[in-house]
C-alpha positions in Angstrom: 35.6 -18.8 -1.6 38.0 -20.8 0.6 38.6 -24.5 -0.3 38.7 -27.0 2.4 40.4 -30.3 1.9 38.5 -33.6 2.2 40.9 -34.8 5.0 40.1 -31.6 7.0 36.3 -32.1 6.6 36.7 -35.8 7.6 38.7 -34.9 10.7 36.2 -32.1 11.7 33.2 -34.5 11.1 34.8 -37.2 13.2 35.4 -34.8 16.0 31.9 -33.5 16.0 30.5 -37.0 15.9 32.1 -37.7 19.2 29.6 -35.1 20.6 26.6 -37.1 19.4 24.3 -38.0 22.3 26.2 -36.0 24.9 24.9 -33.2 27.0 26.9 -30.0 26.9 27.7 -28.7 30.5 29.5 -25.6 29.5 30.3 -23.4 26.5 32.8 -20.6 26.5 33.5 -18.2 23.6 36.7 -16.2 23.5 36.2 -12.4 23.5 37.6 -12.1 20.0 35.2 -14.8 18.8 38.0 -16.9 17.4 37.6 -19.9 19.7 34.7 -21.8 21.3 35.2 -24.4 24.0 32.5 -27.0 24.7 32.6 -29.2 27.7 30.3 -32.2 28.2 29.0 -33.7 31.5 31.2 -36.7 31.1 34.4 -34.7 30.8 34.9 -34.5 27.1 36.3 -31.1 25.9 36.1 -29.8 22.3 37.9 -26.6 21.2 36.9 -25.1 17.8 39.4 -22.4 16.7 39.6 -20.2 13.6 43.2 -19.6 12.6 44.5 -17.3 9.9 47.1 -18.9 7.6 50.1 -17.2 6.0 47.9 -16.1 3.0 45.3 -14.6 5.3 42.7 -17.2 4.8 40.7 -18.6 7.8 41.2 -22.2 8.7 39.1 -24.1 11.2 40.8 -26.3 13.8 38.9 -28.8 15.9 40.5 -30.4 18.9 38.9 -33.0 21.2 40.4 -33.8 24.6 39.1 -37.0 26.4 39.6 -38.1 29.9 42.2 -40.9 30.3 40.8 -44.4 30.4 42.6 -45.3 33.6 43.3 -42.1 35.5 45.3 -44.1 38.1 48.0 -45.0 35.7 49.3 -41.5 34.8 52.9 -40.6 35.1 53.6 -37.7 37.4 56.9 -35.8 36.8 58.2 -33.2 39.3 60.8 -30.6 38.5 62.8 -29.0 41.3 63.8 -25.4 41.0 67.5 -24.9 41.3 
């Protein structure tokens, strides 16, 4: 049985708590079943991924992407092709 650290469980629980009370607008599962992306109606996106570490053990990763507080204050950087 795989051991999960307390910090990892806390991080995952905090990420999942951010979905509380929200309506899921879209859910997309990767064809190899290693990644699930959830998008809420208010623009929050959560990606749950299973990664395999060096020892071959599965590790659950949870990432939450939120819309910026003030979208008008973003820095735009352009690169010119030479």
